[in-house]
Phi, psi and omega in degrees: 000316179297329179293320178295317179296322179294318179294318178296320178296319178295322178295316179295318178296321177295317177296320179296319178294320178298317177297320181293320180292318185277320187243358178076201184294328180296324176295320178294316180298318180295318180296318179294318179298319179296314181291320178295319179298321179291314182293324181272359183056040178253106186290332181292312180292317177298320178294320178297315178298319180294319180295318179296317179297319179295320179295322178292320179293321180292325181290322183281339184273000000 
């Protein structure tokens, strides 16, 4: 179990670093809002984070 948690933490940190490199601070804020919204089961915060990420992805493509 600790190995799975360590691998997941490394994966999340890697994804967060990739978002910061590609999308800057707004990508990090959106990712954090999405994860907090999912963990807290708050659809408004999760939805805001998802919308910001989609807007960033649409802008870069």
